[in-house]
C-alpha positions as CSV (number, residue, x, y, z in Angstrom):
1,M,-67.8,2.7,2.3
2,A,-66.5,2.2,5.8
3,G,-62.8,2.6,6.4
4,T,-60.7,-0.5,7.2
5,A,-57.2,-0.7,8.7
6,A,-54.3,-3.2,8.4
7,A,-50.8,-3.1,9.8
8,L,-47.9,-3.0,7.3
9,T,-44.3,-1.8,6.9
10,A,-43.7,1.0,4.5
11,G,-40.0,2.0,3.9
12,G,-39.0,0.4,7.1
13,V,-41.6,2.4,9.1
14,A,-44.5,0.9,11.1
15,A,-47.7,2.4,9.5
16,V,-51.4,1.9,9.2
17,L,-53.1,1.5,5.8
18,L,-56.5,3.3,5.6
19,T,-58.8,2.5,2.6
20,G,-61.9,4.2,1.4
21,G,-63.0,7.8,1.8
22,L,-59.5,9.1,2.3
23,P,-57.9,12.1,0.6
24,A,-56.0,11.7,-2.5
25,A,-54.5,15.2,-2.5
26,E,-52.4,16.8,0.2
27,G,-54.3,19.0,2.5
28,S,-57.8,17.5,1.9
29,S,-59.4,15.7,4.8
30,T,-62.3,13.5,5.9
31,P,-64.0,14.1,9.2
32,T,-64.5,11.1,11.5
33,A,-67.5,10.5,13.7
34,T,-67.5,11.8,17.3
35,G,-66.2,9.2,19.7
36,S,-63.6,7.7,17.4
37,T,-60.7,9.7,18.8
38,P,-57.6,7.5,18.8
39,A,-55.6,6.8,22.0
40,P,-53.0,7.8,22.5
41,T,-52.2,11.0,20.8
42,A,-49.0,13.0,20.3
43,D,-48.2,16.7,19.6
44,I,-46.8,18.1,16.4
45,T,-43.5,19.7,17.5
46,R,-41.1,22.1,15.9
47,Q,-37.5,21.2,16.4
48,T,-34.1,20.4,14.9
49,L,-34.0,16.9,13.6
50,V,-30.6,15.2,13.5
51,D,-29.9,11.8,11.9
52,K,-26.8,10.0,13.1
53,E,-24.7,7.2,11.7
54,S,-22.6,5.0,13.9
55,H,-19.1,3.5,13.2
56,D,-16.8,1.5,15.3
57,G,-13.7,3.2,16.7
58,T,-10.9,2.9,19.2
59,L,-10.1,5.0,22.2
60,G,-6.4,5.3,22.9
61,Y,-3.3,7.4,22.6
62,G,-2.7,7.0,18.9
63,D,0.5,5.9,17.2
64,T,3.6,5.3,19.2
65,A,7.2,6.4,18.4
66,A,10.4,4.7,19.2
67,L,12.9,6.6,21.5
68,T,16.5,5.6,20.8
69,T,19.6,6.7,22.6
70,R,22.6,8.5,21.0
71,L,24.8,7.6,24.0
72,S,26.3,4.4,25.3
73,G,26.3,3.0,28.9
74,T,24.3,0.9,31.3
75,V,20.6,1.6,31.7
76,T,20.1,2.6,35.3
77,Y,16.6,4.0,35.1
78,L,13.5,3.8,32.9
79,P,10.1,5.3,33.7
80,A,7.1,3.0,34.0
81,A,4.7,2.5,31.2
82,G,1.9,5.1,31.4
83,A,4.2,7.7,33.0
84,T,4.1,11.3,31.6
85,I,7.3,13.1,31.1
86,S,7.3,16.9,31.0
87,R,9.9,19.5,30.2
88,G,13.1,19.0,32.2
89,G,12.1,15.5,33.2
90,A,14.4,12.4,32.8
91,L,13.4,10.1,29.9
92,Y,15.9,7.6,31.1
93,R,19.3,7.4,32.8
94,L,22.6,5.9,31.5
95,D,25.3,5.3,34.1
96,N,22.9,7.2,36.4
97,D,23.1,10.4,34.3
98,P,19.7,11.6,33.0
99,V,18.8,12.2,29.4
100,L,16.3,15.1,29.5
101,L,13.2,16.1,27.7
102,L,12.8,19.6,26.3
103,Y,10.2,21.2,24.1
104,G,10.7,22.1,20.5
105,A,10.2,21.1,16.9
106,L,13.9,21.1,15.8
107,P,15.7,17.8,16.8
108,A,19.0,18.1,18.6
109,Y,21.8,17.5,16.0
110,R,25.0,18.9,17.5
111,N,26.9,19.8,20.7
112,L,26.1,23.2,22.1
113,A,29.0,25.3,23.5
114,P,30.1,28.9,23.7
115,G,30.4,30.3,20.1
116,V,27.7,28.2,18.6
117,E,24.9,30.1,16.9
118,G,21.6,29.1,15.3
119,A,17.9,28.2,15.7
120,D,18.8,25.2,17.9
121,V,20.5,27.6,20.3
122,L,17.4,29.8,20.5
123,Q,15.2,26.7,21.1
124,F,17.5,25.4,23.9
125,E,17.7,28.8,25.6
126,R,13.9,29.2,25.6
127,N,13.7,25.9,27.5
128,L,16.5,26.8,29.9
129,W,14.7,30.1,30.7
130,A,11.4,28.2,31.1
131,L,13.1,25.9,33.6
132,G,14.0,28.9,35.8
133,H,17.7,29.4,34.9
134,R,18.4,33.1,34.0
135,G,21.2,35.5,33.6
136,F,21.5,35.3,29.8
137,T,19.8,36.8,26.8
138,V,17.4,34.4,25.0
139,D,18.7,34.6,21.4
140,D,20.4,32.4,18.9
141,E,23.9,32.9,20.4
142,Y,25.4,30.4,23.0
143,T,27.5,32.8,25.1
144,S,29.5,32.5,28.3
145,A,26.4,33.7,30.1
146,T,24.5,30.8,28.6
147,A,27.2,28.5,29.7
148,S,27.1,29.8,33.3
149,A,23.3,29.2,33.4
150,V,23.9,25.7,32.0
151,E,26.4,25.0,34.8
152,D,23.8,25.9,37.4
153,W,21.3,23.5,35.6
154,Q,23.9,20.7,35.5
155,D,24.6,21.2,39.2
156,D,20.9,20.8,40.0
157,L,20.8,17.6,37.9
158,G,23.9,16.1,39.4
159,L,25.7,16.2,36.1
160,P,29.3,17.4,35.5
161,E,29.3,21.2,35.4
162,T,30.8,21.6,31.9
163,G,28.6,24.5,30.7
164,T,28.2,22.6,27.4
165,I,25.4,20.3,26.1
166,A,26.7,17.1,24.5
167,L,24.7,15.6,21.7
168,G,22.3,13.0,23.1
169,R,21.9,14.6,26.5
170,I,18.6,16.3,25.5
171,V,15.7,15.1,23.4
172,Y,13.1,17.4,22.0
173,A,9.3,16.8,21.6
174,A,6.4,19.1,20.9
175,G,5.1,18.8,24.5
176,P,4.8,16.3,27.3
177,I,5.0,12.7,26.2
178,R,3.6,9.5,27.6
179,V,5.6,6.3,28.0
180,A,3.7,3.6,26.1
181,A,6.1,0.8,26.9
182,R,9.7,-0.1,27.9
183,S,11.9,-1.5,25.1
184,A,14.8,-2.4,27.5
185,D,15.4,-3.3,31.1
186,P,17.4,-1.6,33.8
187,G,20.9,-3.1,33.8
188,A,21.1,-3.5,30.0
189,A,24.3,-2.3,28.3
190,V,23.4,-0.2,25.3
191,Q,25.1,1.5,22.4
192,P,23.9,4.5,20.2
193,G,20.8,3.5,18.3
194,A,19.4,1.2,20.9
195,E,15.7,1.6,21.5
196,L,14.8,2.2,25.1
197,L,11.2,3.4,25.1
198,T,8.1,3.7,22.9
199,T,6.2,6.9,23.5
200,S,2.8,8.4,22.5
201,A,0.7,11.5,23.0
202,T,-0.5,12.2,26.5
203,T,-4.1,12.9,25.5
204,R,-6.6,10.2,24.7
205,Y,-8.6,10.5,21.5
206,A,-10.8,8.2,19.4
207,T,-9.9,7.0,16.0
208,V,-12.2,5.7,13.3
209,E,-11.5,4.2,9.9
210,L,-14.1,5.2,7.3
211,D,-14.6,3.9,3.8
212,V,-14.1,6.6,1.2
213,D,-17.9,6.3,0.5
214,D,-18.5,7.6,4.0
215,Q,-16.1,10.6,4.0
216,R,-19.2,12.9,3.7
217,L,-19.7,12.2,7.4
218,A,-16.3,13.5,8.5
219,K,-15.7,17.2,8.5
220,K,-12.9,18.8,10.5
221,G,-14.4,20.6,13.5
222,A,-17.7,18.7,13.4
223,K,-19.1,17.4,16.7
224,V,-19.7,13.7,17.3
225,D,-21.0,11.6,20.1
226,V,-18.8,8.8,21.4
227,T,-20.3,5.9,23.3
228,L,-17.8,4.3,25.8
229,P,-17.7,0.6,26.8
230,D,-19.6,1.4,30.0
231,G,-22.5,2.9,28.0
232,K,-21.8,6.5,28.8
233,T,-21.8,9.0,25.9
234,V,-19.4,11.9,25.7
235,T,-19.1,14.7,23.1
236,G,-16.1,14.9,20.9
237,K,-14.9,17.0,17.9
238,I,-13.2,15.8,14.7
239,T,-9.6,17.2,14.9
240,A,-7.9,15.6,12.0
241,L,-8.6,13.6,8.8
242,E,-6.1,11.6,6.8
243,A,-6.6,9.5,3.7
244,T,-4.7,6.2,3.4
245,V,-4.5,4.2,0.1
246,E,-3.8,0.5,0.4
247,E,-2.5,-0.9,-2.9
248,A,-4.4,-3.9,-4.3
249,E,-2.6,-7.3,-3.9
250,N,-3.5,-8.5,-7.4
251,P,-3.4,-6.9,-10.8
252,G,-6.9,-5.7,-11.9
253,Q,-8.1,-5.1,-8.4
254,E,-8.8,-1.5,-7.2
255,D,-6.7,0.1,-4.5
256,T,-8.6,0.6,-1.2
257,T,-8.9,4.1,0.2
258,T,-9.9,4.8,3.8
259,I,-10.3,8.0,5.8
260,A,-8.6,8.0,9.3
261,V,-10.7,10.2,11.5
262,T,-9.3,11.6,14.8
263,V,-11.7,12.7,17.5
264,G,-10.6,14.9,20.4
265,F,-12.5,15.5,23.6
266,D,-13.2,18.6,25.7
267,R,-13.1,16.3,28.8
268,T,-10.9,13.3,28.2
269,P,-12.5,10.0,29.3
270,E,-10.6,8.5,32.2
271,G,-9.3,5.0,32.9
272,L,-9.8,3.6,29.3
273,D,-6.8,2.5,27.2
274,D,-7.2,1.0,23.7
275,A,-11.0,0.5,24.3
276,A,-13.6,-0.2,21.6
277,V,-16.0,2.7,21.2
278,E,-18.9,3.7,18.9
279,V,-18.7,7.1,17.2
280,Q,-22.0,8.7,16.0
281,F,-21.5,11.1,13.1
282,V,-24.2,13.5,11.9
283,S,-25.4,12.2,8.5
284,A,-28.2,14.7,8.0
285,Q,-29.8,17.6,9.9
286,R,-33.0,19.7,9.5
287,E,-33.5,22.8,11.6
288,N,-36.8,24.2,12.8
289,V,-39.1,21.7,11.1
290,L,-42.4,20.2,12.1
291,T,-42.1,16.6,13.4
292,V,-44.3,13.8,14.6
293,P,-43.6,10.3,15.9
294,V,-42.9,7.9,13.1
295,D,-45.7,5.7,14.4
296,A,-48.2,8.5,13.7
297,L,-47.8,8.1,9.9
298,L,-50.6,6.5,7.9
299,A,-49.9,4.8,4.6
300,L,-52.7,6.0,2.3
301,A,-54.3,3.7,-0.2
302,E,-53.8,6.4,-2.9
303,G,-50.1,6.4,-2.1
304,G,-48.0,8.5,0.2
305,Y,-48.5,9.2,3.9
306,G,-51.1,10.9,6.0
307,L,-51.7,12.0,9.6
308,Q,-54.9,11.7,11.6
309,L,-55.4,15.1,13.2
310,V,-57.3,15.1,16.5
311,D,-59.4,18.1,17.5
312,G,-61.4,17.5,20.7
313,S,-63.7,14.5,19.9
314,T,-63.3,14.7,16.1
315,T,-60.6,13.5,13.8
316,R,-59.7,14.1,10.2
317,V,-56.9,12.6,8.0
318,V,-54.7,14.9,5.9
319,A,-52.0,13.9,3.4
320,V,-48.5,15.0,4.2
321,R,-45.0,14.9,2.7
322,T,-42.2,13.3,4.8
323,G,-38.7,14.5,5.1
324,L,-35.9,13.4,7.4
325,F,-36.4,10.4,9.7
326,A,-34.4,10.4,13.0
327,D,-34.7,9.3,16.6
328,G,-38.1,7.9,16.1
329,R,-39.6,11.1,14.6
330,V,-40.1,12.3,11.1
331,E,-40.2,15.7,9.4
332,V,-43.6,16.5,7.9
333,T,-45.1,19.2,5.7
334,G,-48.6,19.8,4.6
335,D,-51.4,22.3,4.4
336,G,-52.8,23.5,7.7
337,L,-50.2,21.7,9.9
338,A,-49.0,23.7,12.9
339,E,-47.0,23.2,16.0
340,G,-49.1,22.0,18.9
341,M,-51.7,20.1,16.9
342,K,-52.4,16.6,18.1
343,V,-52.1,13.5,15.9
344,G,-53.3,10.0,16.5
345,V,-50.7,7.3,17.2
346,P,-52.2,3.9,16.3
347,A,-51.4,1.1,18.6
């Protein structure tokens, strides 16, 4: 009986149905007459096949934090939105005196003066030393030598040379900070507790909210691809995961759990703030497998799939098992398959 062919869709894959004279068992084959070689053909290749799943995300600087003052006075300077403040830089000025950023995890909580001891003194002295003021021992004791170095620092800043640090004159952060927005205007009279700025991290990163059912995609340290609004794709890495539970509004409804995924970059994308991006997570990966174009699959009348192997001017159909589908290719296994063989790709 002569073979006939009809186009169909099998499992979402374009395929060709062959009937009559085709193998029912994997590895069997039927030779085809000379001159029936299909055009075009494709090679069986050995490669790593990666399937990716895309989710919408946002490129930005993350959550913001409010910066409030512990002093009173008239605001005479505020940095512009988008400015980066580093160690020793002025966060703002009240009555034209600067409030300064230093690095550390322990918030300032008291005045510093000779005789004071503690972890906050050590943290402050490390900053003072890093700013180039020396002549004291970096330890947890605020000595007269520390006070002398502070006087030199205050002289450079145009502050009264008291040798002491009043609470509110310095603010600690883990590192440089970015000004997200101004919360006040120059000329405003403020009291302790007034918000002057909102700040954020200085590094852009992408954030994605995943349903809990998709948490398998997110593994800390895993690489992802991020497609930017201009169509360019950059590589990122998952740096943090955080689960958030939103309580149901009505009794009887289930709480909603989402996974907040943070993606960092080796090379930060420039010029994009709060932009919509697409993040591609690896959902499955198969290494060192034989693959063919998906269009090369033949849906066999007996069930399953086959490939039409092309050898010179002759062809034969063999049954195969399929594995992972990705990027227009499919993993295949079967008796006698080898890298470099040619398969027919029906039009």
